[in-house]
C-alpha positions as CSV (number, residue, x, y, z in Angstrom):
1,M,0.0,0.0,0.0
2,N,1.3,3.4,-1.0
3,T,0.6,6.2,1.6
4,M,0.7,9.8,0.4
5,I,2.4,11.6,3.2
6,R,1.8,15.4,3.1
7,R,3.3,16.5,6.4
8,L,5.4,15.1,9.2
9,V,6.2,16.6,12.5
10,L,9.1,14.8,14.1
11,D,11.0,15.0,17.4
12,V,14.7,14.5,16.5
13,L,17.7,14.1,18.8
14,K,20.9,15.2,17.0
15,P,24.5,16.0,17.9
16,H,25.5,19.7,17.9
17,V,27.4,19.2,14.7
18,P,26.3,19.3,11.9
19,T,24.0,22.3,12.4
20,I,20.2,22.4,11.9
21,L,20.8,24.5,8.8
22,D,22.8,21.6,7.3
23,L,20.1,19.1,8.3
24,A,17.3,21.2,7.0
25,T,19.1,21.6,3.6
26,A,19.6,17.9,3.3
27,L,16.0,17.1,4.3
28,A,14.7,19.6,1.7
29,K,16.4,17.4,-1.0
30,V,14.4,14.3,-0.1
31,H,11.9,13.2,-2.8
32,G,8.4,14.8,-2.2
33,V,9.6,17.5,0.2
34,A,8.5,21.0,-0.6
35,G,9.5,22.7,2.7
36,V,11.3,22.1,6.0
37,N,11.1,23.9,9.3
38,L,13.5,22.9,12.0
39,S,13.3,24.6,15.4
40,L,15.6,24.0,18.4
41,D,13.6,22.7,21.3
42,E,16.3,21.8,23.9
43,V,20.1,21.7,24.2
44,D,22.3,19.7,26.5
45,Q,26.1,19.1,26.6
46,E,26.2,16.7,23.7
47,T,22.9,16.8,21.9
48,E,20.1,19.0,20.6
49,S,16.4,18.2,20.5
50,V,14.9,19.5,17.3
51,K,11.2,19.8,16.2
52,A,11.2,19.0,12.4
53,T,8.1,20.0,10.3
54,I,8.3,18.6,6.8
55,Q,5.7,19.3,4.2
56,G,5.2,18.3,0.6
57,E,3.4,15.8,-1.5
58,N,4.1,12.1,-1.3
59,I,7.1,12.6,1.1
60,D,9.5,9.7,1.0
61,Y,9.6,8.8,4.7
62,D,12.4,6.3,4.2
63,G,14.5,9.0,2.6
64,V,13.7,11.4,5.5
65,E,14.7,8.7,8.0
66,E,17.9,7.9,6.1
67,V,19.0,11.6,6.0
68,I,18.4,11.9,9.8
69,R,20.4,8.7,10.5
70,N,23.2,9.9,8.2
71,F,23.5,13.0,10.3
72,G,24.1,10.9,13.4
73,A,20.6,11.8,14.7
74,A,17.5,9.7,15.7
75,I,13.8,10.2,15.4
76,H,12.5,10.2,19.0
77,S,8.8,10.3,18.0
78,I,6.4,11.1,15.1
79,D,4.3,13.9,16.7
80,E,2.1,14.5,13.7
81,V,1.5,12.9,10.3
82,V,-0.9,14.1,7.5
83,V,-1.8,11.7,4.7
84,G,-4.4,11.6,2.0
85,K,-5.7,13.8,-0.7
86,E,-6.4,16.8,1.6
87,I,-4.9,18.4,4.7
88,V,-7.1,18.4,7.8
89,R,-6.3,21.1,10.3
90,N,-7.7,21.5,13.8
91,L,-9.0,25.0,14.2
92,R,-10.1,25.5,17.8
93,P,-11.3,23.4,20.7
94,C,-15.1,22.9,21.0
95,R,-17.1,21.9,24.1
96,R,-16.1,18.8,25.9
97,G,-12.5,19.1,24.7
98,R,-13.2,18.1,21.1
99,S,-11.6,20.0,18.3
100,K,-13.4,21.5,15.3
101,S,-11.6,20.5,12.1
102,T,-11.6,21.8,8.6
103,I,-10.4,20.3,5.3
104,V,-7.9,22.4,3.4
105,P,-7.7,21.7,-0.3
106,A,-4.2,20.6,-1.3
């Protein structure tokens, strides 16, 4: 089965070197990726925790994973994944803690 991935939000643990600029540039070259946003979440003596938002059409997850691994980094978690013909976005919470959603044409 072929899943069309449109957006991934990943929690990535990486060493200080190479930089997030280098990692973002490499991720942007993966098949299906239209844009990459990396933001530094946490820093310790040897590593950085980075939130990676990757968007595009039919993103090659294996390619994303390979780039991250080649940078000496690891995916801690997949925090969000969007698949399918359209992007569904949560707009605002409704009563009883449920979110109201809308479909955004791709």
